[in-house]
C-alpha positions in Angstrom: 28.5 25.6 29.6 26.3 22.9 28.1 23.5 21.3 30.0 22.1 17.8 30.0 18.3 17.5 30.4 16.1 14.5 30.9 14.2 14.9 27.7 12.1 11.7 27.1 10.2 9.8 29.7 10.4 6.0 29.5 7.0 5.6 28.0 7.9 7.9 25.2 11.1 6.0 24.5 9.4 2.6 24.7 6.6 3.6 22.3 9.1 5.2 20.0 11.2 2.0 19.5 8.2 -0.4 19.5 6.4 1.8 16.9 9.6 1.9 14.8 9.7 -1.9 14.8 5.9 -2.1 14.1 6.1 0.3 11.2 9.0 -1.6 9.7 7.0 -4.8 9.7 3.7 -3.1 8.7 5.4 -1.6 5.6 6.9 -4.9 4.5 3.8 -7.0 5.2 1.7 -4.3 3.6 3.7 -4.5 0.4 3.2 -8.3 0.5 -0.6 -7.7 0.7 -0.4 -5.2 -2.1 1.3 -7.8 -4.3 -1.9 -9.9 -4.3 -3.6 -7.1 -6.3 -1.1 -4.4 -7.2 -3.4 -1.7 -8.3 -5.4 1.2 -6.9 -8.6 2.6 -8.2 -10.2 6.1 -7.7 -13.7 4.7 -7.7 -16.1 2.9 -5.4 -15.5 -0.4 -7.3 -12.4 -1.9 -9.0 -12.2 -0.3 -12.5 -9.6 -2.6 -14.0 -9.3 -0.5 -17.2 -8.2 2.7 -15.5 -6.2 2.2 -12.3 -4.7 5.3 -10.6 -1.6 3.2 -9.8 -0.5 -0.2 -11.0 2.8 -2.1 -10.5 3.1 -5.1 -12.8 5.2 -6.6 -15.5 5.5 -9.1 -18.3 7.2 -12.5 -18.2 8.4 -12.4 -21.9 11.2 -15.0 -22.0 13.3 -12.8 -24.3 12.8 -9.5 -22.5 11.0 -9.7 -19.2 9.8 -6.3 -18.0 8.5 -4.6 -14.9 6.7 -1.2 -14.7 4.9 1.3 -12.6 1.9 2.9 -14.2 0.6 6.2 -12.9 -2.6 7.1 -14.7 -1.7 7.0 -18.4 2.1 7.1 -17.8 4.2 4.0 -17.6 7.7 3.9 -16.1 10.0 0.9 -16.7 11.3 -0.5 -13.3 12.5 -4.0 -14.3 14.4 -5.9 -11.6 13.2 -3.5 -8.9 9.4 -3.1 -9.2 7.0 -5.1 -11.3 9.5 -7.8 -12.2 12.1 -8.9 -9.7 13.2 -11.4 -7.0 10.3 -13.8 -6.2 11.6 -15.2 -2.9 12.3 -18.6 -4.4 15.7 -18.0 -5.9 14.5 -16.6 -9.2 12.6 -13.6 -10.6 9.0 -13.1 -11.8 6.1 -10.7 -12.1 5.8 -9.2 -8.6 4.9 -5.6 -7.6 7.4 -5.4 -4.7 10.5 -7.7 -4.7 10.9 -10.5 -2.1 13.6 -8.6 -0.1 11.1 -5.8 0.6 8.2 -8.0 1.9 7.3 -10.1 4.9 7.2 -13.0 4.3 9.6 -13.0 1.3 7.6 -15.7 -0.5 4.2 -14.8 -2.0 1.6 -15.7 0.6 -1.3 -13.3 1.2 -2.6 -15.2 4.3 0.8 -15.0 6.1 1.2 -11.4 5.0 -2.1 -10.5 6.5 -1.3 -12.2 9.8 1.9 -10.3 10.2 0.1 -7.0 9.2 -2.8 -7.4 11.6 -0.7 -8.4 14.6 1.7 -5.5 14.3 -1.2 -3.1 13.4 -2.6 -3.6 16.8 0.8 -3.0 18.4 1.0 0.2 16.4 -2.4 1.3 17.6 -1.6 0.7 21.2 1.7 2.6 20.9 -0.1 5.5 19.2 -2.7 5.7 22.0 0.0 5.7 24.7 2.1 8.3 22.9 -0.8 10.6 22.1 -1.0 11.8 25.7 2.5 13.3 25.4 2.2 14.3 21.7 -0.8 16.4 22.5 1.5 18.8 24.3 3.3 19.4 21.0 0.3 21.1 19.4 1.7 24.1 17.6 0.9 27.6 18.8 0.7 30.9 16.9 4.2 31.7 18.1 5.4 28.4 16.5 3.7 29.2 13.2 5.4 32.7 13.2 8.8 31.1 13.9 8.4 28.4 11.2 10.0 30.4 8.4 13.1 31.0 10.5 13.3 27.4 11.5 13.0 26.2 7.9 15.8 28.6 6.9 18.1 27.4 9.8 17.6 23.8 8.8 18.8 24.3 5.3 22.2 23.5 6.9 21.0 21.1 9.7 24.5 20.2 10.9 24.9 23.8 12.1 21.8 23.7 14.2 22.6 23.8 17.9 20.7 21.4 20.2 18.1 23.2 22.2 15.8 22.2 25.0 12.7 23.3 23.1 11.5 21.4 20.1 11.6 23.7 17.1 8.4 24.5 15.2 9.2 22.1 12.4 9.5 19.2 14.9 6.3 20.1 16.7 4.3 20.5 13.5 5.7 17.2 12.0 5.3 15.1 15.2 1.8 16.5 15.9 0.7 15.9 12.3 2.0 12.4 12.2 0.4 11.4 15.5 -3.0 13.1 15.1 -3.5 13.3 11.3 -1.4 10.6 9.4 -1.7 7.8 12.0 -5.5 8.1 12.4 -6.0 8.1 8.6 -3.9 4.9 8.3 -5.6 3.2 11.2 -9.2 4.1 10.2 -8.6 3.4 6.5 -7.0 0.0 7.4 -10.1 -0.9 9.5 -12.3 0.1 6.6 -10.6 -2.6 4.5 -11.6 -5.3 6.9 -14.8 -7.2 5.9 -15.6 -8.1 9.5 -15.4 -4.4 10.4 -17.5 -3.4 7.4 -20.3 -5.7 8.5 -20.9 -3.8 11.8 -19.6 -0.4 10.8 -20.5 0.2 7.1 -20.2 3.9 7.7 -16.4 3.6 8.0 -15.6 2.6 4.4 -18.3 5.1 3.3 -16.4 7.8 5.2 -13.5 7.3 2.8 -15.6 7.0 -0.3 -15.7 3.2 -0.5 -13.2 0.4 0.0 -11.2 1.3 -3.1 -10.8 4.9 -2.0 -9.9 3.5 1.5 -7.0 1.6 -0.1 -5.7 4.8 -1.7 -5.9 6.6 1.7 -4.2 3.7 3.4 -1.4 3.4 0.8 -0.9 7.1 0.7 -0.7 7.3 4.5 2.0 4.6 4.6 4.0 6.5 1.9 3.8 9.6 4.0 5.0 7.7 7.1 7.9 6.2 5.1 8.9 9.7 3.8 8.8 10.9 7.4 11.0 8.0 8.5 13.6 8.8 5.9 13.7 12.5 6.7 13.6 11.8 10.4 16.7 9.5 10.1 18.5 12.1 8.0 17.9 14.9 10.5 18.9 12.7 13.5 22.2 11.9 11.7 22.9 15.5 10.6 22.0 17.2 13.9 24.1 14.9 16.2 23.5 11.2 15.9 24.9 10.2 19.3 23.2 13.0 21.2 19.8 12.2 19.6 20.2 8.4 20.0 21.2 8.8 23.6 18.2 10.9 24.4 15.9 8.2 23.0 17.8 5.4 24.8 18.5 6.9 28.2 16.3 10.0 28.1 19.2 12.4 28.6 19.9 15.1 25.9 22.8 17.6 25.8 21.7 21.2 24.9 23.2 24.6 24.5 21.4 27.0 26.9 19.3 29.6 25.0 20.4 33.2 25.2 18.7 35.5 27.7 17.6 32.5 29.7 18.6 31.8 33.3 17.3 28.2 33.2 16.5 25.7 30.5 12.8 25.8 30.0 11.4 22.4 29.2 7.8 21.4 28.4 6.2 17.9 28.2 6.8 15.5 26.7 10.3 16.6 27.7 10.9 16.0 31.4 12.3 18.8 33.7 15.5 17.4 35.1 18.6 19.5 34.3 22.3 19.1 35.1 25.5 20.8 34.0 27.9 18.9 31.7 31.2 19.8 30.1 
């Protein structure tokens, strides 16, 4: 007999969906900001001759070209990165195409307004959710069970829904909330001139503003990878059951063997009822 548990309190569900929206806008507006100077430098100052990463292109009328340069290696990415849609009905040299940025047209000021507004929304959601996420801190038992969980999830569509979050979920969610998100927030603050004026130690903590840009960019890439994997796992392990749990709070589980009741731990609530 399957059981339905009340898995996610309303504050968890609200912060989940608002954070998802905020991250979507932050990623797109962040790419717009990056377009203003599409290069990263592993130094305290901008070393234009040796960027760690550069996305650019050439507007040669005969053969326009876009590329991504990583160190000394250059990869042609014409019509996707470096040279692509410019938001005005044509194409031009542009790190990220217009369809991937907010706003679509090239405007650093508007991009920063979108980014800063939704950055504070993300910060508020992170602080609210942190109370529940702290209960996901992995234990020694979780670390010992991690190899088995990884093996089981090689075929995720065969994984039965359980009341407990598995070690992979706990490690991932805890890491995103308490490692990746703080790095993104603090490195973003380190890039603000007004913040630097009263907290010069903040950019220094990252090795300077250029290194802070690398931390900020890398953190967002990590979040985007998490988002892609998260959506894939939600789909493969039961899209309706997972969506319902994050909309209504209720999640259908298979009772674990040798257990008289379904044990549930915060941030999962404790209500349990039978279902067919």
